[in-house]
Backbone bond lengths (Angstrom), bond angles and torsions (degrees), N, CA, C in turn:
res aa  C-N    CA-C-N  psi(-1)  N-CA   C-N-CA  omega(-1)  CA-C   N-CA-C  phi
1 X - - - 1.450 - - 1.531 109.02 -
2 X 1.315 116.28 131.79 1.459 120.81 -179.37 1.518 110.73 -77.06
3 X 1.293 114.77 147.39 1.460 118.94 179.49 1.519 112.09 -99.60
4 X 1.335 116.88 -13.25 1.467 119.95 -177.04 1.517 110.90 -127.68
5 X 1.309 114.56 147.60 1.457 121.94 168.28 1.521 105.10 -112.60
6 X 1.332 115.90 113.72 1.458 121.86 -171.42 1.523 109.33 -106.17
7 X 1.318 116.27 123.03 1.457 122.22 175.15 1.524 108.10 -101.14
8 X 1.323 116.25 122.80 1.466 122.93 178.90 1.523 106.82 -113.85
9 X 1.322 116.90 123.73 1.459 120.19 -171.21 1.526 114.65 -88.88
10 X 1.312 117.20 4.13 1.472 120.18 176.53 1.513 108.50 -155.26
11 X 1.322 116.15 147.30 1.459 120.69 178.16 1.529 109.09 -62.38
12 X 1.325 115.32 134.44 1.463 122.66 -179.09 1.523 109.61 -118.55
13 X 1.335 117.65 165.58 1.465 119.64 174.64 1.531 110.62 -56.67
14 X 1.312 115.97 146.05 1.467 121.63 -176.63 1.523 112.15 -56.00
15 X 1.326 117.61 -34.92 1.468 120.65 179.91 1.526 110.78 -59.94
16 X 1.318 116.65 -39.67 1.467 120.80 178.62 1.519 110.73 -69.04
17 X 1.330 116.27 -40.35 1.462 120.11 -179.43 1.525 111.32 -65.53
18 X 1.324 117.25 -36.50 1.466 121.11 177.03 1.527 109.94 -60.16
19 X 1.313 117.20 -45.14 1.466 120.64 178.77 1.529 111.47 -62.23
20 X 1.309 116.04 -43.78 1.463 119.57 -179.96 1.521 111.72 -65.45
21 X 1.337 117.43 -38.99 1.466 121.10 178.65 1.527 111.48 -63.16
22 X 1.310 116.54 -25.42 1.462 119.06 -179.11 1.528 112.59 -71.93
23 X 1.318 117.68 -14.04 1.468 120.36 -179.10 1.521 113.66 -117.78
24 X 1.345 117.32 -2.12 1.451 117.21 -179.77 1.505 114.12 -179.40
25 X 1.321 114.40 178.17 1.460 121.82 174.98 1.519 107.97 -80.46
26 X 1.310 116.02 126.05 1.460 121.73 -171.83 1.519 111.10 -102.96
27 X 1.323 116.08 133.13 1.460 123.44 174.91 1.523 106.29 -126.94
28 X 1.349 116.10 112.23 1.462 121.72 -173.57 1.516 109.96 -115.15
29 X 1.326 116.46 133.07 1.465 121.83 170.43 1.527 105.66 -74.57
30 X 1.327 117.71 107.29 1.459 123.41 -170.31 1.526 114.82 -83.88
31 X 1.293 117.65 -13.13 1.464 119.68 -176.88 1.518 110.66 -76.23
32 X 1.311 115.32 151.50 1.458 120.64 179.09 1.532 109.73 -88.65
33 X 1.297 114.60 59.10 1.457 122.62 -179.80 1.519 108.50 -159.21
34 X 1.309 115.72 164.53 1.461 120.89 178.34 1.524 109.20 -64.73
35 X 1.320 116.29 136.27 1.464 120.51 176.90 1.531 108.27 -64.90
36 X 1.322 118.10 129.07 1.473 119.60 178.51 1.534 110.78 -59.56
37 X 1.281 116.37 143.30 1.464 121.91 -177.17 1.530 111.84 -54.03
38 X 1.332 117.34 -46.19 1.463 120.20 -178.71 1.520 111.51 -62.88
39 X 1.315 117.72 -37.67 1.457 121.78 177.78 1.516 110.22 -65.54
40 X 1.319 116.04 -44.46 1.458 120.44 177.90 1.523 110.85 -59.44
41 X 1.310 116.67 -45.25 1.465 120.59 -179.72 1.525 111.28 -63.96
42 X 1.328 117.77 -35.46 1.465 121.29 178.63 1.521 111.58 -70.27
43 X 1.319 117.42 -40.39 1.465 121.56 -173.77 1.529 113.50 -82.85
44 X 1.315 118.01 -26.84 1.464 120.18 -172.84 1.525 112.73 -69.29
45 X 1.302 117.66 -21.85 1.459 120.51 -178.00 1.518 113.77 -61.00
46 X 1.318 117.04 -30.16 1.465 121.07 -179.38 1.523 112.60 -89.97
47 X 1.316 117.43 -8.11 1.471 121.26 -173.90 1.523 112.30 -84.05
48 X 1.332 114.30 142.01 1.459 120.46 170.59 1.519 110.59 -106.40
49 X 1.349 115.35 -6.62 1.465 121.63 175.58 1.518 107.67 -147.96
50 X 1.310 116.14 144.91 1.464 122.03 -178.65 1.512 108.79 -132.43
51 X 1.339 115.63 122.77 1.457 121.16 173.34 1.521 105.34 -112.12
52 X 1.324 115.33 106.25 1.457 120.17 -174.37 1.523 110.66 -120.68
53 X 1.311 113.95 168.07 1.458 121.52 178.44 1.528 108.65 -101.12
54 X 1.314 116.03 170.87 1.464 119.96 -179.80 1.526 111.62 -68.18
55 X 1.320 117.69 -11.56 1.461 121.47 -179.56 1.530 112.39 -78.49
56 X 1.329 117.77 -16.17 1.460 121.06 179.40 1.529 110.73 -90.75
57 X 1.318 114.07 138.95 1.457 120.03 177.80 1.535 108.37 -90.94
58 X 1.318 115.08 111.94 1.460 120.59 176.88 1.525 106.88 -100.72
59 X 1.312 114.80 102.64 1.459 120.44 -173.34 1.537 109.92 -128.85
60 X 1.311 115.58 -174.76 1.465 120.71 -178.64 1.520 112.34 -60.96
61 X 1.324 117.55 -36.29 1.462 120.76 179.21 1.530 110.13 -60.82
62 X 1.324 117.45 -48.13 1.458 121.41 179.54 1.526 110.92 -64.63
63 X 1.299 117.19 -46.24 1.472 120.76 -177.90 1.531 111.82 -64.06
64 X 1.324 117.76 -31.89 1.462 120.69 177.60 1.526 111.77 -66.13
65 X 1.329 115.64 -29.18 1.461 120.74 179.22 1.526 113.02 -81.95
66 X 1.320 116.39 -11.40 1.466 120.81 -175.56 1.525 110.60 -136.26
67 X 1.316 118.26 65.32 1.471 120.78 -176.72 1.533 113.64 -64.04
68 X 1.334 118.01 -18.06 1.456 121.61 -178.99 1.528 112.84 -82.64
69 X 1.327 117.90 -4.63 1.471 119.94 177.29 1.520 110.02 -68.32
């Protein structure tokens, strides 16, 4: 049983994804574009870990939706 639900906001090399899968359930934004803000806000609530890019705004609004981060 995985202990973490990991949200990844951009597709990464498979080698990185393999490592992340070894520690949790992985949810990856697969499109080759920035994850829309509303989508990020909807998905982050279930995450216990967030691997994001500098293009995502991690602010109080997002953190309030994901207290387990």
